[in-house]
N, CA and C of each residue as an Amber inpcrd file, in Angstrom:
protein
   348
 115.2000000  96.9820000 147.1700000 116.1560000  96.7060000 146.0990000
 115.5690000  95.7270000 145.0760000 115.0650000  94.6110000 145.5670000
 114.5270000  93.6060000 144.6400000 113.3110000  94.1410000 143.8840000
 112.4790000  94.9340000 144.5730000 111.3040000  95.4790000 143.8930000
 111.7180000  96.3800000 142.7400000 112.7770000  97.1560000 142.9420000
 113.2840000  98.0170000 141.8750000 113.7940000  97.1780000 140.7070000
 114.5050000  96.1140000 141.0250000 115.0280000  95.2460000 139.9630000
 113.8870000  94.5840000 139.1930000 112.8740000  94.1240000 139.9340000
 111.7240000  93.5090000 139.2600000 110.9640000  94.5320000 138.4180000
 110.8780000  95.7630000 138.8910000 110.2100000  96.8170000 138.1220000
 110.9870000  97.0960000 136.8300000 112.3100000  97.1400000 136.9370000
 113.1420000  97.3400000 135.7400000 112.9620000  96.1800000 134.7680000
 112.8990000  94.9710000 135.3220000 112.7070000  93.7970000 134.4780000
 111.3590000  93.8680000 133.7470000 110.3250000  94.2810000 134.4450000
 109.0110000  94.4400000 133.8090000 109.0520000  95.4900000 132.7010000
 109.7240000  96.5990000 132.9570000 109.8430000  97.6610000 131.9490000
 110.5770000  97.1530000 130.7110000 111.6740000  96.4610000 130.9300000
 112.4490000  95.9320000 129.8040000 111.6500000  94.8840000 129.0270000
 110.9270000  94.0540000 129.7410000 110.1140000  93.0370000 129.0780000
 109.0240000  93.6940000 128.2300000 108.3900000  94.7250000 128.7740000
 107.3730000  95.4590000 128.0030000 107.9840000  96.1100000 126.7600000
 109.1530000  96.7200000 126.9370000 109.8350000  97.3510000 125.8010000
 110.2080000  96.3110000 124.7470000 110.6650000  95.1480000 125.1980000
 111.0040000  94.0730000 124.2730000 109.7750000  93.6320000 123.4800000
 108.6540000  93.4880000 124.1560000 107.4230000  93.0560000 123.4720000
 106.9780000  94.0990000 122.4450000 107.1030000  95.3780000 122.7800000
 106.7620000  96.4400000 121.8100000 107.6940000  96.3740000 120.6020000
 108.9630000  96.1490000 120.8690000 109.9370000  96.0870000 119.7710000
 109.7110000  94.8580000 118.9020000 109.2990000  93.7520000 119.5070000
 108.9690000  92.5570000 118.7240000 107.8030000  92.8370000 117.7730000
 106.8260000  93.5810000 118.2460000 105.6910000  93.9530000 117.3920000
 106.1520000  94.8670000 116.2560000 107.0370000  95.8040000 116.5840000
 107.6020000  96.6870000 115.5550000 108.3740000  95.8730000 114.5240000
 109.1390000  94.8950000 114.9950000 109.9170000  94.0510000 114.0960000
 108.9950000  93.2620000 113.1760000 107.9270000  92.7410000 113.7270000
 106.9690000  91.9860000 112.9160000 106.3610000  92.8800000 111.8340000
 105.9180000  94.0560000 112.2300000 105.3030000  94.9860000 111.2880000
 106.2960000  95.4290000 110.2190000 107.4900000  95.8170000 110.6610000
 108.4820000  96.2880000 109.6950000 108.9870000  95.1500000 108.8060000
 109.0390000  93.9450000 109.3540000 109.4440000  92.7920000 108.5380000
 108.4380000  92.5040000 107.4380000 107.1600000  92.5960000 107.7780000
 106.1140000  92.3940000 106.7630000 106.1730000  93.4890000 105.7060000
 106.3960000  94.7280000 106.1420000 106.4950000  95.8390000 105.1920000
 107.7180000  95.6660000 104.2910000 108.8150000  95.2300000 104.8770000
 110.0320000  94.9920000 104.1010000 109.7870000  93.9210000 103.0380000
 109.1460000  92.8390000 103.4200000 108.8600000  91.7570000 102.4710000
 107.9510000  92.2520000 101.3420000 106.9530000  93.0290000 101.6870000
 106.0390000  93.5710000 100.6750000 106.7720000  94.5170000  99.7210000
 107.5950000  95.3950000 100.2810000 108.3540000  96.3320000  99.4450000
 109.3680000  95.6110000  98.5680000 109.9810000  94.5780000  99.0950000
 110.9290000  93.7770000  98.3140000 110.2220000  93.1270000  97.1240000
 109.0520000  92.5610000  97.3700000 108.2870000  91.9040000  96.3020000
 107.8770000  92.9110000  95.2250000 107.4040000  94.0840000  95.6340000
 107.0000000  95.1130000  94.6660000 108.1880000  95.5500000  93.8140000
 109.3180000  95.7700000  94.4620000 110.5210000  96.1950000  93.7550000
 110.9690000  95.1420000  92.7490000 111.0560000  93.8990000  93.1970000
 111.5220000  92.8230000  92.3060000 110.5690000  92.6130000  91.1290000
 109.2830000  92.6760000  91.4030000 108.3000000  92.5010000  90.3270000
 108.4350000  93.6180000  89.2930000 108.4980000  94.8490000  89.7590000
 108.6170000  95.9850000  88.8350000 109.9210000  95.9080000  88.0440000
 110.9920000  95.5150000  88.7050000 112.2780000  95.4020000  88.0280000
 112.2310000  94.3120000  86.9570000 111.6520000  93.1840000  87.2820000
 111.5620000  92.0860000  86.3010000 110.7070000  92.4720000  85.0990000
 109.5920000  93.1380000  85.3470000 108.7320000  93.5760000  84.2420000
 109.5010000  94.5370000  83.3470000 110.2080000  95.4640000  83.9630000
 110.9770000  96.4460000  83.1870000 112.0920000  95.7630000  82.3990000
 112.7370000  94.7670000  82.9900000 113.7920000  94.0270000  82.2800000
 113.2090000  93.3220000  81.0520000 112.0390000  92.7060000  81.2150000
 111.4000000  92.0460000  80.0690000 111.0460000  93.0410000  78.9770000
 110.5880000  94.2210000  79.3550000 110.2730000  95.2480000  78.3520000
 111.5300000  95.6790000  77.6020000 112.6210000  95.8290000  78.3360000
 113.8830000  96.2200000  77.6830000 114.3910000  95.1070000  76.7640000
 114.2010000  93.8640000  77.1610000 114.6060000  92.7550000  76.2920000
 113.7860000  92.7540000  75.0100000 112.4920000  93.0430000  75.1380000
 111.6430000  93.1200000  73.9440000 112.1060000  94.2260000  73.0040000
 112.6880000  95.2820000  73.5510000 113.2110000  96.3910000  72.7360000
 114.5960000  96.0690000  72.1820000 115.0970000  94.8830000  72.5370000
 116.4280000  94.4320000  72.1270000 117.5550000  95.3050000  72.6940000
 117.3410000  95.7930000  73.8960000 118.3850000  96.5390000  74.5870000
 119.5130000  95.5540000  74.8930000 120.7680000  95.9700000  74.6810000
 121.8810000  95.0610000  74.9650000 121.8440000  94.5620000  76.4130000
 122.0770000  93.2800000  76.5590000 121.9960000  92.6270000  77.8600000
 122.9150000  93.2890000  78.8830000 124.0430000  93.7760000  78.4360000
 125.0250000  94.3360000  79.3650000 124.5560000  95.6310000  80.0390000
 123.5540000  96.2920000  79.4830000 123.1070000  97.5470000  80.0940000
 121.6570000  97.5130000  80.5910000 120.9940000  96.3800000  80.4530000
 119.5810000  96.3070000  80.8450000 119.3900000  96.6800000  82.3160000
 120.1690000  96.1060000  83.2160000 120.0060000  96.4050000  84.6400000
 120.2220000  97.8840000  84.9370000 121.2400000  98.4860000  84.3090000
 121.4970000  99.9090000  84.5300000 120.3360000 100.7630000  84.0340000
 119.8080000 100.4270000  82.8680000 118.6880000 101.1850000  82.3010000
 117.4640000 101.0600000  83.2060000 117.1690000  99.8390000  83.6350000
 115.9750000  99.6030000  84.4450000 116.0810000 100.2520000  85.8190000
 117.2230000 100.1040000  86.4500000 117.3800000 100.6730000  87.7960000
 117.4610000 102.1960000  87.7540000 117.7660000 102.7490000  86.6090000
 117.8280000 104.1970000  86.4630000 116.4640000 104.8440000  86.2780000
 115.4450000 104.0460000  86.0580000 114.0990000 104.6030000  85.8890000
 113.5700000 105.0770000  87.2370000 112.9040000 106.2100000  87.2240000
 112.4670000 106.8590000  88.4520000 111.5710000 105.9750000  89.3110000
 110.5960000 105.2920000  88.7090000 109.6680000 104.4790000  89.5050000
 110.3800000 103.2650000  90.1230000 111.3370000 102.6940000  89.3980000
 112.1080000 101.5610000  89.9320000 113.0080000 102.0440000  91.0660000
 113.6510000 103.1870000  90.8660000 114.5130000 103.7510000  91.9100000
 113.7120000 104.0750000  93.1660000 112.4950000 104.5760000  92.9970000
 111.6450000 104.8910000  94.1590000 111.2620000 103.6150000  94.9150000
 110.9470000 102.5560000  94.1770000 110.6220000 101.2790000  94.8240000
 111.8300000 100.7300000  95.5730000 113.0100000 100.8760000  94.9810000
 114.2320000 100.4030000  95.6370000 114.5000000 101.2090000  96.9000000
 114.2950000 102.5170000  96.8360000 114.5000000 103.3490000  98.0190000
 113.5300000 102.9590000  99.1330000 112.2710000 102.7360000  98.7770000
 111.2840000 102.3240000  99.7770000 111.6720000 100.9760000 100.3880000
 112.1330000 100.0610000  99.5370000 112.5830000  98.7510000 100.0180000
 113.7790000  98.9000000 100.9550000 114.7350000  99.7310000 100.5700000
 115.9310000  99.9290000 101.3890000 115.6030000 100.5720000 102.7360000
 114.6760000 101.5150000 102.7380000 114.2710000 102.1610000 103.9990000
 113.5850000 101.1590000 104.9200000 112.6970000 100.3490000 104.3680000
 112.0090000  99.3700000 105.2120000 112.9860000  98.3110000 105.7200000
 113.9790000  97.9800000 104.9190000 115.0030000  97.0350000 105.3700000
 115.8010000  97.6240000 106.5330000 116.1330000  98.9010000 106.4330000
 116.8970000  99.5520000 107.5050000 116.1020000  99.5740000 108.8100000
 114.8110000  99.8680000 108.7170000 113.9630000  99.8860000 109.9100000
 113.8770000  98.4870000 110.5070000 113.7060000  97.4890000 109.6610000
 113.6180000  96.1030000 110.1130000 114.9060000  95.6690000 110.8240000
 116.0420000  95.9840000 110.2270000 117.3230000  95.5900000 110.8280000
 117.6040000  96.3590000 112.1180000 117.2090000  97.6290000 112.1700000
 117.3740000  98.4080000 113.4000000 116.5100000  97.8120000 114.5130000
 115.3260000  97.3630000 114.1530000 114.4400000  96.7410000 115.1330000
 115.0470000  95.4400000 115.6500000 115.6420000  94.6660000 114.7640000
 116.3050000  93.4360000 115.1920000 117.4390000  93.7380000 116.1770000
 118.2010000  94.7820000 115.9000000 119.2950000  95.1600000 116.7990000
 118.7500000  95.6240000 118.1450000 117.6550000  96.3760000 118.1230000
 117.0490000  96.8260000 119.3810000 116.5960000  95.6280000 120.2080000
 116.0280000  94.6380000 119.5520000 115.6050000  93.4210000 120.2440000
 116.8020000  92.7510000 120.9110000 117.9090000  92.6670000 120.1970000
 119.1210000  92.0720000 120.7750000 119.6020000  92.8520000 121.9950000
 119.5090000  94.1730000 121.9320000 119.9230000  95.0080000 123.0700000
 119.0030000  94.7590000 124.2590000 117.6850000  94.7300000 124.0250000
 116.7500000  94.4610000 125.1230000 116.9950000  93.0830000 125.7430000
 117.2360000  92.0980000 124.8970000 117.4930000  90.7550000 125.4160000
 118.7590000  90.7360000 126.2740000 119.7940000  91.4270000 125.8340000
 121.0350000  91.4980000 126.6020000 120.8000000  92.2050000 127.9410000
 120.0730000  93.3200000 127.9060000 119.7920000  94.0510000 129.1450000
 118.9690000  93.1970000 130.1010000 118.0220000  92.4280000 129.5730000
 117.2190000  91.5420000 130.4230000 118.0970000  90.4690000 131.0530000
 119.0120000  89.8860000 130.2570000 119.9190000  88.8620000 130.8070000
 120.8110000  89.4490000 131.9030000 121.2970000  90.6770000 131.6680000
 122.1510000  91.3140000 132.6730000 121.3630000  91.6050000 133.9540000
 120.1530000  92.0790000 133.8030000 119.3200000  92.3610000 134.9670000
 118.9490000  91.0720000 135.6940000 118.6660000  90.0250000 134.9450000
 118.3670000  88.7260000 135.5480000 119.5650000  88.2210000 136.3600000
 120.7680000  88.3990000 135.8230000 121.9770000  87.9920000 136.5550000
 122.1330000  88.8160000 137.8280000 121.8060000  90.1010000 137.7440000
 121.8920000  90.9530000 138.9340000 120.8690000  90.5150000 139.9830000
 119.6720000  90.1820000 139.5500000 118.6460000  89.6910000 140.4760000
 119.1100000  88.3960000 141.1360000 119.6890000  87.5040000 140.3610000
 120.1870000  86.2310000 140.9070000 121.2940000  86.4690000 141.9240000
 122.2290000  87.3630000 141.6060000 123.3170000  87.6680000 142.5530000
 122.7670000  88.2570000 143.8430000 121.8240000  89.1760000 143.6930000
 121.2300000  89.7960000 144.8880000 120.4880000  88.7610000 145.7120000
 119.7270000  87.9210000 145.0460000 118.9620000  86.8790000 145.7360000
 119.8990000  85.9160000 146.4740000 120.9590000  85.4850000 145.7920000
 121.8850000  84.5150000 146.3790000 122.7200000  85.1140000 147.5170000
 122.8810000  86.4260000 147.5180000 123.6670000  87.0590000 148.5760000
 122.8220000  87.3430000 149.8190000 121.5550000  86.9500000 149.7430000
 120.6840000  87.1660000 150.9020000 120.0320000  88.5260000 150.9080000
 120.1530000  89.2550000 149.8330000 119.5830000  90.5990000 149.7610000
 118.1720000  90.6110000 149.2090000 117.4200000  89.5540000 149.4480000
 116.0780000  89.4700000 148.8900000 115.0400000  90.1910000 149.7340000
 115.4330000  90.9060000 150.7250000 114.4890000  91.6110000 151.5710000
 113.6350000  92.5560000 150.7590000 112.3450000  92.5620000 150.9930000
 111.4130000  93.4280000 150.2700000 111.0210000  92.8810000 148.9300000
 111.3180000  91.6110000 148.6700000 110.9660000  91.0290000 147.3810000
 109.4610000  90.8750000 147.2710000 108.9600000  91.0870000 146.0790000
 107.5200000  90.9650000 145.8420000 107.1790000  89.6010000 145.3100000
């Protein structure tokens, strides 16, 4: 029994570590995509101001441009992946805590036979 619980704990810990790496990678990609999007948007806003486009429509005009919209979509996708990874990490942490509690209950009840 305990060996099975420890094996599950090892599996969950490995999965958590993989997800942490995914979160790190996706977080860096999200930050990079956010920076590219904001930079392109700001440059486009300055160009529209130079053209004397009315201030009330500058954001709509800029965000409606295909290249800006594509950067925003890429940013939004990377944000979704990053946030999904964060949620997965929370799930793994919860499962590890639950398994740890089960191991403690089993250990305290004297069911530690076969423990590694």
